[in-house]
PDB file with one MODEL, atoms N, CA, C and O in Angstrom:
MODEL        1
ATOM      1  N   UNK A   1      23.120 -13.420 -16.570  1.00  0.00           N
ATOM      2  CA  UNK A   1      23.263 -13.173 -15.187  1.00  0.00           C
ATOM      3  C   UNK A   1      21.847 -12.894 -14.526  1.00  0.00           C
ATOM      4  O   UNK A   1      21.117 -11.980 -14.908  1.00  0.00           O
ATOM      5  N   UNK A   2      21.536 -13.752 -13.516  1.00  0.00           N
ATOM      6  CA  UNK A   2      20.261 -13.465 -12.770  1.00  0.00           C
ATOM      7  C   UNK A   2      20.242 -12.085 -11.963  1.00  0.00           C
ATOM      8  O   UNK A   2      21.203 -11.693 -11.300  1.00  0.00           O
ATOM      9  N   UNK A   3      19.104 -11.435 -12.089  1.00  0.00           N
ATOM     10  CA  UNK A   3      18.847 -10.152 -11.481  1.00  0.00           C
ATOM     11  C   UNK A   3      18.426 -10.447 -10.101  1.00  0.00           C
ATOM     12  O   UNK A   3      17.692 -11.407  -9.866  1.00  0.00           O
ATOM     13  N   UNK A   4      18.929  -9.539  -9.036  1.00  0.00           N
ATOM     14  CA  UNK A   4      18.622  -9.781  -7.821  1.00  0.00           C
ATOM     15  C   UNK A   4      17.806  -8.676  -7.198  1.00  0.00           C
ATOM     16  O   UNK A   4      17.565  -8.623  -5.992  1.00  0.00           O
ATOM     17  N   UNK A   5      17.378  -7.762  -8.126  1.00  0.00           N
ATOM     18  CA  UNK A   5      16.564  -6.651  -7.643  1.00  0.00           C
ATOM     19  C   UNK A   5      15.312  -6.527  -8.558  1.00  0.00           C
ATOM     20  O   UNK A   5      15.344  -6.979  -9.703  1.00  0.00           O
ATOM     21  N   UNK A   6      14.300  -5.963  -8.094  1.00  0.00           N
ATOM     22  CA  UNK A   6      13.080  -5.836  -8.979  1.00  0.00           C
ATOM     23  C   UNK A   6      12.179  -4.745  -8.377  1.00  0.00           C
ATOM     24  O   UNK A   6      12.137  -4.487  -7.174  1.00  0.00           O
ATOM     25  N   UNK A   7      11.488  -4.156  -9.297  1.00  0.00           N
ATOM     26  CA  UNK A   7      10.436  -3.119  -9.088  1.00  0.00           C
ATOM     27  C   UNK A   7       9.161  -3.998  -9.019  1.00  0.00           C
ATOM     28  O   UNK A   7       8.876  -4.869  -9.841  1.00  0.00           O
ATOM     29  N   UNK A   8       8.417  -3.646  -7.905  1.00  0.00           N
ATOM     30  CA  UNK A   8       7.210  -4.463  -7.606  1.00  0.00           C
ATOM     31  C   UNK A   8       6.059  -3.549  -7.577  1.00  0.00           C
ATOM     32  O   UNK A   8       6.165  -2.400  -7.148  1.00  0.00           O
ATOM     33  N   UNK A   9       4.967  -4.042  -8.024  1.00  0.00           N
ATOM     34  CA  UNK A   9       3.659  -3.181  -8.041  1.00  0.00           C
ATOM     35  C   UNK A   9       2.552  -4.129  -8.276  1.00  0.00           C
ATOM     36  O   UNK A   9       2.698  -5.263  -8.733  1.00  0.00           O
ATOM     37  N   UNK A  10       1.422  -3.577  -7.927  1.00  0.00           N
ATOM     38  CA  UNK A  10       0.009  -4.159  -8.091  1.00  0.00           C
ATOM     39  C   UNK A  10      -0.818  -3.616  -9.048  1.00  0.00           C
ATOM     40  O   UNK A  10      -1.181  -2.444  -8.949  1.00  0.00           O
ATOM     41  N   UNK A  11      -1.192  -4.379 -10.044  1.00  0.00           N
ATOM     42  CA  UNK A  11      -2.141  -3.679 -11.178  1.00  0.00           C
ATOM     43  C   UNK A  11      -3.199  -4.584 -11.174  1.00  0.00           C
ATOM     44  O   UNK A  11      -3.243  -5.526 -11.966  1.00  0.00           O
ATOM     45  N   UNK A  12      -4.158  -4.338 -10.237  1.00  0.00           N
ATOM     46  CA  UNK A  12      -5.411  -5.192 -10.089  1.00  0.00           C
ATOM     47  C   UNK A  12      -6.484  -4.608 -10.731  1.00  0.00           C
ATOM     48  O   UNK A  12      -6.894  -3.485 -10.439  1.00  0.00           O
ATOM     49  N   UNK A  13      -7.028  -5.405 -11.709  1.00  0.00           N
ATOM     50  CA  UNK A  13      -8.310  -4.942 -12.439  1.00  0.00           C
ATOM     51  C   UNK A  13      -7.947  -4.270 -13.838  1.00  0.00           C
ATOM     52  O   UNK A  13      -6.966  -3.575 -14.104  1.00  0.00           O
ATOM     53  N   UNK A  14      -8.881  -4.618 -14.567  1.00  0.00           N
ATOM     54  CA  UNK A  14      -8.562  -4.285 -16.026  1.00  0.00           C
ATOM     55  C   UNK A  14      -8.287  -2.693 -16.185  1.00  0.00           C
ATOM     56  O   UNK A  14      -7.370  -2.380 -16.944  1.00  0.00           O
ATOM     57  N   UNK A  15      -8.923  -1.788 -15.608  1.00  0.00           N
ATOM     58  CA  UNK A  15      -8.726  -0.374 -15.631  1.00  0.00           C
ATOM     59  C   UNK A  15      -7.335  -0.042 -15.258  1.00  0.00           C
ATOM     60  O   UNK A  15      -6.705   0.783 -15.920  1.00  0.00           O
ATOM     61  N   UNK A  16      -6.838  -0.619 -14.265  1.00  0.00           N
ATOM     62  CA  UNK A  16      -5.323  -0.226 -13.622  1.00  0.00           C
ATOM     63  C   UNK A  16      -4.520  -1.073 -14.576  1.00  0.00           C
ATOM     64  O   UNK A  16      -3.455  -0.505 -14.814  1.00  0.00           O
ATOM     65  N   UNK A  17      -4.634  -2.195 -15.193  1.00  0.00           N
ATOM     66  CA  UNK A  17      -3.805  -2.951 -16.092  1.00  0.00           C
ATOM     67  C   UNK A  17      -3.657  -1.966 -17.319  1.00  0.00           C
ATOM     68  O   UNK A  17      -2.558  -1.640 -17.766  1.00  0.00           O
ATOM     69  N   UNK A  18      -4.815  -1.541 -17.801  1.00  0.00           N
ATOM     70  CA  UNK A  18      -4.808  -0.792 -19.041  1.00  0.00           C
ATOM     71  C   UNK A  18      -4.077   0.501 -18.789  1.00  0.00           C
ATOM     72  O   UNK A  18      -3.363   0.895 -19.711  1.00  0.00           O
ATOM     73  N   UNK A  19      -4.138   1.231 -17.682  1.00  0.00           N
ATOM     74  CA  UNK A  19      -3.511   2.356 -17.232  1.00  0.00           C
ATOM     75  C   UNK A  19      -2.038   2.182 -17.218  1.00  0.00           C
ATOM     76  O   UNK A  19      -1.259   3.019 -17.675  1.00  0.00           O
ATOM     77  N   UNK A  20      -1.689   1.053 -16.673  1.00  0.00           N
ATOM     78  CA  UNK A  20      -0.150   0.726 -16.563  1.00  0.00           C
ATOM     79  C   UNK A  20       0.420   0.494 -18.004  1.00  0.00           C
ATOM     80  O   UNK A  20       1.442   1.067 -18.381  1.00  0.00           O
ATOM     81  N   UNK A  21      -0.193  -0.257 -18.685  1.00  0.00           N
ATOM     82  CA  UNK A  21       0.239  -0.537 -20.074  1.00  0.00           C
ATOM     83  C   UNK A  21       0.457   0.730 -20.873  1.00  0.00           C
ATOM     84  O   UNK A  21       1.466   0.921 -21.552  1.00  0.00           O
ATOM     85  N   UNK A  22      -0.557   1.594 -20.753  1.00  0.00           N
ATOM     86  CA  UNK A  22      -0.449   2.806 -21.592  1.00  0.00           C
ATOM     87  C   UNK A  22       0.509   3.974 -21.197  1.00  0.00           C
ATOM     88  O   UNK A  22       1.120   4.675 -22.003  1.00  0.00           O
ATOM     89  N   UNK A  23       0.551   4.085 -19.774  1.00  0.00           N
ATOM     90  CA  UNK A  23       1.200   5.201 -19.330  1.00  0.00           C
ATOM     91  C   UNK A  23       2.607   4.853 -18.607  1.00  0.00           C
ATOM     92  O   UNK A  23       3.437   5.752 -18.471  1.00  0.00           O
ATOM     93  N   UNK A  24       2.851   3.621 -18.172  1.00  0.00           N
ATOM     94  CA  UNK A  24       4.002   3.258 -17.310  1.00  0.00           C
ATOM     95  C   UNK A  24       4.851   2.197 -17.907  1.00  0.00           C
ATOM     96  O   UNK A  24       6.069   2.169 -17.732  1.00  0.00           O
ATOM     97  N   UNK A  25       4.147   1.253 -18.671  1.00  0.00           N
ATOM     98  CA  UNK A  25       5.120  -0.003 -18.846  1.00  0.00           C
ATOM     99  C   UNK A  25       6.233   0.382 -19.820  1.00  0.00           C
ATOM    100  O   UNK A  25       7.261  -0.270 -19.642  1.00  0.00           O
ATOM    101  N   UNK A  26       6.278   1.239 -20.759  1.00  0.00           N
ATOM    102  CA  UNK A  26       7.387   1.502 -21.510  1.00  0.00           C
ATOM    103  C   UNK A  26       8.589   2.210 -20.685  1.00  0.00           C
ATOM    104  O   UNK A  26       9.759   1.847 -20.809  1.00  0.00           O
ATOM    105  N   UNK A  27       8.219   3.147 -19.921  1.00  0.00           N
ATOM    106  CA  UNK A  27       9.135   3.687 -19.022  1.00  0.00           C
ATOM    107  C   UNK A  27       9.823   2.941 -18.071  1.00  0.00           C
ATOM    108  O   UNK A  27      11.046   2.991 -17.942  1.00  0.00           O
ATOM    109  N   UNK A  28       8.968   2.147 -17.301  1.00  0.00           N
ATOM    110  CA  UNK A  28       9.423   1.151 -16.329  1.00  0.00           C
ATOM    111  C   UNK A  28      10.309   0.048 -16.956  1.00  0.00           C
ATOM    112  O   UNK A  28      11.201  -0.493 -16.303  1.00  0.00           O
ATOM    113  N   UNK A  29      10.062  -0.238 -18.117  1.00  0.00           N
ATOM    114  CA  UNK A  29      11.060  -1.225 -18.821  1.00  0.00           C
ATOM    115  C   UNK A  29      12.394  -0.740 -19.068  1.00  0.00           C
ATOM    116  O   UNK A  29      13.435  -1.327 -18.775  1.00  0.00           O
ATOM    117  N   UNK A  30      12.274   0.407 -19.643  1.00  0.00           N
ATOM    118  CA  UNK A  30      13.536   1.068 -20.055  1.00  0.00           C
ATOM    119  C   UNK A  30      14.404   1.395 -18.530  1.00  0.00           C
ATOM    120  O   UNK A  30      15.599   1.102 -18.479  1.00  0.00           O
ATOM    121  N   UNK A  31      13.809   1.928 -17.486  1.00  0.00           N
ATOM    122  CA  UNK A  31      14.495   2.151 -16.500  1.00  0.00           C
ATOM    123  C   UNK A  31      14.936   0.796 -15.968  1.00  0.00           C
ATOM    124  O   UNK A  31      16.128   0.634 -15.708  1.00  0.00           O
ATOM    125  N   UNK A  32      14.051  -0.201 -15.785  1.00  0.00           N
ATOM    126  CA  UNK A  32      14.435  -1.497 -15.179  1.00  0.00           C
ATOM    127  C   UNK A  32      15.628  -2.047 -15.897  1.00  0.00           C
ATOM    128  O   UNK A  32      16.552  -2.533 -15.245  1.00  0.00           O
ATOM    129  N   UNK A  33      15.662  -1.990 -17.330  1.00  0.00           N
ATOM    130  CA  UNK A  33      16.909  -2.465 -18.023  1.00  0.00           C
ATOM    131  C   UNK A  33      18.040  -1.731 -17.856  1.00  0.00           C
ATOM    132  O   UNK A  33      19.126  -2.292 -17.712  1.00  0.00           O
ATOM    133  N   UNK A  34      17.907  -0.336 -17.856  1.00  0.00           N
ATOM    134  CA  UNK A  34      19.155   0.657 -17.539  1.00  0.00           C
ATOM    135  C   UNK A  34      19.822   0.121 -16.197  1.00  0.00           C
ATOM    136  O   UNK A  34      21.037  -0.074 -16.156  1.00  0.00           O
ATOM    137  N   UNK A  35      18.966  -0.121 -15.059  1.00  0.00           N
ATOM    138  CA  UNK A  35      19.541  -0.413 -13.723  1.00  0.00           C
ATOM    139  C   UNK A  35      19.588  -1.829 -13.418  1.00  0.00           C
ATOM    140  O   UNK A  35      19.838  -2.177 -12.264  1.00  0.00           O
ATOM    141  N   UNK A  36      19.373  -2.683 -14.331  1.00  0.00           N
ATOM    142  CA  UNK A  36      19.435  -4.140 -14.006  1.00  0.00           C
ATOM    143  C   UNK A  36      18.402  -4.663 -13.196  1.00  0.00           C
ATOM    144  O   UNK A  36      18.697  -5.534 -12.379  1.00  0.00           O
ATOM    145  N   UNK A  37      17.220  -4.261 -13.296  1.00  0.00           N
ATOM    146  CA  UNK A  37      16.071  -4.730 -12.313  1.00  0.00           C
ATOM    147  C   UNK A  37      15.137  -5.565 -13.210  1.00  0.00           C
ATOM    148  O   UNK A  37      15.127  -5.394 -14.429  1.00  0.00           O
ATOM    149  N   UNK A  38      14.280  -6.557 -12.536  1.00  0.00           N
ATOM    150  CA  UNK A  38      13.291  -7.171 -13.187  1.00  0.00           C
ATOM    151  C   UNK A  38      12.086  -6.162 -12.657  1.00  0.00           C
ATOM    152  O   UNK A  38      12.190  -5.281 -11.804  1.00  0.00           O
ATOM    153  N   UNK A  39      10.988  -6.523 -13.365  1.00  0.00           N
ATOM    154  CA  UNK A  39       9.708  -6.024 -13.090  1.00  0.00           C
ATOM    155  C   UNK A  39       8.568  -6.945 -12.592  1.00  0.00           C
ATOM    156  O   UNK A  39       8.112  -7.722 -13.430  1.00  0.00           O
ATOM    157  N   UNK A  40       8.101  -6.965 -11.482  1.00  0.00           N
ATOM    158  CA  UNK A  40       7.205  -8.087 -11.084  1.00  0.00           C
ATOM    159  C   UNK A  40       5.753  -7.282 -10.872  1.00  0.00           C
ATOM    160  O   UNK A  40       5.641  -6.421 -10.000  1.00  0.00           O
ATOM    161  N   UNK A  41       4.838  -7.590 -11.611  1.00  0.00           N
ATOM    162  CA  UNK A  41       3.523  -7.040 -11.483  1.00  0.00           C
ATOM    163  C   UNK A  41       2.632  -8.069 -10.895  1.00  0.00           C
ATOM    164  O   UNK A  41       2.497  -9.143 -11.482  1.00  0.00           O
ATOM    165  N   UNK A  42       1.971  -7.811  -9.706  1.00  0.00           N
ATOM    166  CA  UNK A  42       0.771  -8.644  -9.416  1.00  0.00           C
ATOM    167  C   UNK A  42      -0.587  -8.163 -10.032  1.00  0.00           C
ATOM    168  O   UNK A  42      -1.069  -7.036  -9.921  1.00  0.00           O
ATOM    169  N   UNK A  43      -1.082  -9.178 -10.666  1.00  0.00           N
ATOM    170  CA  UNK A  43      -2.300  -8.588 -11.335  1.00  0.00           C
ATOM    171  C   UNK A  43      -3.730  -9.357 -10.641  1.00  0.00           C
ATOM    172  O   UNK A  43      -4.884  -9.190 -11.034  1.00  0.00           O
ATOM    173  N   UNK A  44      -3.346 -10.098  -9.678  1.00  0.00           N
ATOM    174  CA  UNK A  44      -4.401 -10.667  -8.824  1.00  0.00           C
ATOM    175  C   UNK A  44      -4.009 -10.225  -7.417  1.00  0.00           C
ATOM    176  O   UNK A  44      -2.844 -10.017  -7.081  1.00  0.00           O
ATOM    177  N   UNK A  45      -5.199 -10.083  -6.526  1.00  0.00           N
ATOM    178  CA  UNK A  45      -5.015 -10.034  -5.180  1.00  0.00           C
ATOM    179  C   UNK A  45      -4.075 -10.942  -4.474  1.00  0.00           C
ATOM    180  O   UNK A  45      -3.939 -12.078  -4.926  1.00  0.00           O
ATOM    181  N   UNK A  46      -3.446 -10.598  -3.477  1.00  0.00           N
ATOM    182  CA  UNK A  46      -2.587 -11.604  -2.885  1.00  0.00           C
ATOM    183  C   UNK A  46      -3.244 -12.033  -1.601  1.00  0.00           C
ATOM    184  O   UNK A  46      -2.726 -12.942  -0.952  1.00  0.00           O
ATOM    185  N   UNK A  47      -4.333 -11.455  -1.192  1.00  0.00           N
ATOM    186  CA  UNK A  47      -4.966 -11.818  -0.015  1.00  0.00           C
ATOM    187  C   UNK A  47      -6.524 -11.735  -0.458  1.00  0.00           C
ATOM    188  O   UNK A  47      -6.990 -10.662  -0.841  1.00  0.00           O
ATOM    189  N   UNK A  48      -7.252 -12.827  -0.394  1.00  0.00           N
ATOM    190  CA  UNK A  48      -8.682 -12.708  -0.679  1.00  0.00           C
ATOM    191  C   UNK A  48      -9.544 -12.888   0.381  1.00  0.00           C
ATOM    192  O   UNK A  48     -10.714 -13.191   0.152  1.00  0.00           O
ATOM    193  N   UNK A  49      -9.084 -12.728   1.668  1.00  0.00           N
ATOM    194  CA  UNK A  49      -9.903 -12.979   2.845  1.00  0.00           C
ATOM    195  C   UNK A  49     -11.021 -11.797   2.735  1.00  0.00           C
ATOM    196  O   UNK A  49     -10.873 -10.834   1.983  1.00  0.00           O
ATOM    197  N   UNK A  50     -12.081 -11.970   3.519  1.00  0.00           N
ATOM    198  CA  UNK A  50     -13.034 -10.981   3.731  1.00  0.00           C
ATOM    199  C   UNK A  50     -12.490  -9.674   4.100  1.00  0.00           C
ATOM    200  O   UNK A  50     -12.763  -8.638   3.494  1.00  0.00           O
ATOM    201  N   UNK A  51     -11.675  -9.757   5.161  1.00  0.00           N
ATOM    202  CA  UNK A  51     -11.057  -8.549   5.801  1.00  0.00           C
ATOM    203  C   UNK A  51     -10.214  -7.806   4.555  1.00  0.00           C
ATOM    204  O   UNK A  51     -10.384  -6.617   4.287  1.00  0.00           O
ATOM    205  N   UNK A  52      -9.528  -8.444   4.023  1.00  0.00           N
ATOM    206  CA  UNK A  52      -8.653  -7.978   2.859  1.00  0.00           C
ATOM    207  C   UNK A  52      -9.549  -7.224   1.742  1.00  0.00           C
ATOM    208  O   UNK A  52      -9.246  -6.133   1.259  1.00  0.00           O
ATOM    209  N   UNK A  53     -10.601  -7.909   1.437  1.00  0.00           N
ATOM    210  CA  UNK A  53     -11.432  -7.415   0.385  1.00  0.00           C
ATOM    211  C   UNK A  53     -12.312  -6.052   0.811  1.00  0.00           C
ATOM    212  O   UNK A  53     -12.911  -5.365  -0.016  1.00  0.00           O
ATOM    213  N   UNK A  54     -12.286  -5.830   2.009  1.00  0.00           N
ATOM    214  CA  UNK A  54     -12.979  -4.756   2.579  1.00  0.00           C
ATOM    215  C   UNK A  54     -12.119  -3.368   2.657  1.00  0.00           C
ATOM    216  O   UNK A  54     -12.566  -2.264   2.966  1.00  0.00           O
ATOM    217  N   UNK A  55     -10.855  -3.676   2.321  1.00  0.00           N
ATOM    218  CA  UNK A  55      -9.768  -2.620   2.304  1.00  0.00           C
ATOM    219  C   UNK A  55      -9.380  -2.285   0.913  1.00  0.00           C
ATOM    220  O   UNK A  55      -9.693  -2.999  -0.039  1.00  0.00           O
ATOM    221  N   UNK A  56      -8.754  -1.285   0.817  1.00  0.00           N
ATOM    222  CA  UNK A  56      -8.149  -0.567  -0.366  1.00  0.00           C
ATOM    223  C   UNK A  56      -7.184  -1.610  -1.122  1.00  0.00           C
ATOM    224  O   UNK A  56      -6.292  -2.139  -0.458  1.00  0.00           O
ATOM    225  N   UNK A  57      -7.327  -1.925  -2.489  1.00  0.00           N
ATOM    226  CA  UNK A  57      -6.383  -2.814  -2.867  1.00  0.00           C
ATOM    227  C   UNK A  57      -4.739  -2.384  -2.523  1.00  0.00           C
ATOM    228  O   UNK A  57      -3.784  -3.144  -2.361  1.00  0.00           O
ATOM    229  N   UNK A  58      -4.771  -1.154  -2.485  1.00  0.00           N
ATOM    230  CA  UNK A  58      -3.280  -0.699  -2.008  1.00  0.00           C
ATOM    231  C   UNK A  58      -2.593  -1.582  -0.812  1.00  0.00           C
ATOM    232  O   UNK A  58      -1.402  -1.892  -0.826  1.00  0.00           O
ATOM    233  N   UNK A  59      -3.374  -1.890   0.070  1.00  0.00           N
ATOM    234  CA  UNK A  59      -2.935  -2.744   1.250  1.00  0.00           C
ATOM    235  C   UNK A  59      -2.312  -3.928   0.778  1.00  0.00           C
ATOM    236  O   UNK A  59      -1.478  -4.496   1.483  1.00  0.00           O
ATOM    237  N   UNK A  60      -2.605  -4.327  -0.253  1.00  0.00           N
ATOM    238  CA  UNK A  60      -2.171  -5.670  -0.898  1.00  0.00           C
ATOM    239  C   UNK A  60      -0.633  -5.713  -1.031  1.00  0.00           C
ATOM    240  O   UNK A  60       0.049  -6.725  -0.871  1.00  0.00           O
ATOM    241  N   UNK A  61      -0.143  -4.390  -1.367  1.00  0.00           N
ATOM    242  CA  UNK A  61       1.209  -4.142  -1.707  1.00  0.00           C
ATOM    243  C   UNK A  61       2.116  -4.432  -0.432  1.00  0.00           C
ATOM    244  O   UNK A  61       3.287  -4.792  -0.542  1.00  0.00           O
ATOM    245  N   UNK A  62       1.440  -4.232   0.850  1.00  0.00           N
ATOM    246  CA  UNK A  62       2.218  -4.653   2.015  1.00  0.00           C
ATOM    247  C   UNK A  62       2.513  -6.154   2.092  1.00  0.00           C
ATOM    248  O   UNK A  62       3.383  -6.514   2.886  1.00  0.00           O
ATOM    249  N   UNK A  63       1.842  -7.110   1.309  1.00  0.00           N
ATOM    250  CA  UNK A  63       1.913  -8.393   1.362  1.00  0.00           C
ATOM    251  C   UNK A  63       3.114  -8.812   0.416  1.00  0.00           C
ATOM    252  O   UNK A  63       3.758  -9.820   0.707  1.00  0.00           O
ATOM    253  N   UNK A  64       3.391  -8.166  -0.559  1.00  0.00           N
ATOM    254  CA  UNK A  64       4.337  -8.536  -1.705  1.00  0.00           C
ATOM    255  C   UNK A  64       5.677  -9.099  -1.207  1.00  0.00           C
ATOM    256  O   UNK A  64       6.138 -10.139  -1.678  1.00  0.00           O
ATOM    257  N   UNK A  65       6.252  -8.443  -0.311  1.00  0.00           N
ATOM    258  CA  UNK A  65       7.701  -8.695   0.166  1.00  0.00           C
ATOM    259  C   UNK A  65       7.636 -10.316   0.672  1.00  0.00           C
ATOM    260  O   UNK A  65       8.623 -11.048   0.600  1.00  0.00           O
ATOM    261  N   UNK A  66       6.528 -10.691   1.112  1.00  0.00           N
ATOM    262  CA  UNK A  66       6.559 -12.048   1.788  1.00  0.00           C
ATOM    263  C   UNK A  66       6.026 -13.072   0.761  1.00  0.00           C
ATOM    264  O   UNK A  66       5.848 -14.237   1.119  1.00  0.00           O
ATOM    265  N   UNK A  67       5.733 -12.627  -0.662  1.00  0.00           N
ATOM    266  CA  UNK A  67       5.225 -13.439  -1.650  1.00  0.00           C
ATOM    267  C   UNK A  67       6.463 -14.327  -2.108  1.00  0.00           C
ATOM    268  O   UNK A  67       7.596 -13.871  -2.258  1.00  0.00           O
ATOM    269  N   UNK A  68       6.065 -15.784  -2.332  1.00  0.00           N
ATOM    270  CA  UNK A  68       7.026 -16.400  -2.806  1.00  0.00           C
ATOM    271  C   UNK A  68       7.694 -16.031  -4.310  1.00  0.00           C
ATOM    272  O   UNK A  68       8.792 -16.484  -4.634  1.00  0.00           O
ATOM    273  N   UNK A  69       7.104 -15.379  -4.962  1.00  0.00           N
ATOM    274  CA  UNK A  69       7.598 -14.853  -6.315  1.00  0.00           C
ATOM    275  C   UNK A  69       8.799 -13.922  -6.077  1.00  0.00           C
ATOM    276  O   UNK A  69       9.565 -13.633  -6.996  1.00  0.00           O
ATOM    277  N   UNK A  70       8.937 -13.486  -4.901  1.00  0.00           N
ATOM    278  CA  UNK A  70      10.007 -12.489  -4.653  1.00  0.00           C
ATOM    279  C   UNK A  70      11.089 -13.017  -3.742  1.00  0.00           C
ATOM    280  O   UNK A  70      11.907 -12.250  -3.234  1.00  0.00           O
ATOM    281  N   UNK A  71      11.102 -14.302  -3.535  1.00  0.00           N
ATOM    282  CA  UNK A  71      11.905 -14.991  -2.738  1.00  0.00           C
ATOM    283  C   UNK A  71      13.448 -14.841  -3.386  1.00  0.00           C
ATOM    284  O   UNK A  71      14.396 -14.793  -2.602  1.00  0.00           O
ATOM    285  N   UNK A  72      13.638 -14.781  -4.576  1.00  0.00           N
ATOM    286  CA  UNK A  72      14.823 -14.767  -5.217  1.00  0.00           C
ATOM    287  C   UNK A  72      15.711 -13.314  -5.061  1.00  0.00           C
ATOM    288  O   UNK A  72      16.933 -13.248  -5.194  1.00  0.00           O
ATOM    289  N   UNK A  73      14.847 -12.217  -4.760  1.00  0.00           N
ATOM    290  CA  UNK A  73      15.258 -10.952  -4.899  1.00  0.00           C
ATOM    291  C   UNK A  73      15.884 -10.523  -3.482  1.00  0.00           C
ATOM    292  O   UNK A  73      15.514 -11.091  -2.455  1.00  0.00           O
ATOM    293  N   UNK A  74      16.855  -9.491  -3.465  1.00  0.00           N
ATOM    294  CA  UNK A  74      17.379  -8.976  -2.406  1.00  0.00           C
ATOM    295  C   UNK A  74      16.507  -7.820  -1.796  1.00  0.00           C
ATOM    296  O   UNK A  74      16.220  -6.884  -2.543  1.00  0.00           O
ATOM    297  N   UNK A  75      16.061  -7.811  -0.493  1.00  0.00           N
ATOM    298  CA  UNK A  75      15.207  -6.725  -0.020  1.00  0.00           C
ATOM    299  C   UNK A  75      16.209  -5.490   0.365  1.00  0.00           C
ATOM    300  O   UNK A  75      17.229  -5.710   1.018  1.00  0.00           O
ATOM    301  N   UNK A  76      15.883  -4.272  -0.049  1.00  0.00           N
ATOM    302  CA  UNK A  76      16.673  -3.175   0.205  1.00  0.00           C
ATOM    303  C   UNK A  76      16.125  -2.545   1.475  1.00  0.00           C
ATOM    304  O   UNK A  76      14.909  -2.439   1.631  1.00  0.00           O
ATOM    305  N   UNK A  77      17.053  -2.096   2.446  1.00  0.00           N
ATOM    306  CA  UNK A  77      16.729  -1.500   3.863  1.00  0.00           C
ATOM    307  C   UNK A  77      16.832  -0.192   3.701  1.00  0.00           C
ATOM    308  O   UNK A  77      16.632   0.566   4.650  1.00  0.00           O
TER     309      UNK A  77
ENDMDL
END
């Protein structure tokens, strides 16, 4: 059965990818499996314009809901 919900985050850069893998990945997978969610990790910046590169990478998460990789998921309101 296809899942229609996902937990989404940005893990940009080796430091944060390693941190996620060490401290989060196991628990996130267990939680997602228990509740029927997929996990979508963006490991590259979604916007690479000069303006975006001058902001904190956390701003990139604002773009995630409009990313084509998430088209199949239902958005919660």
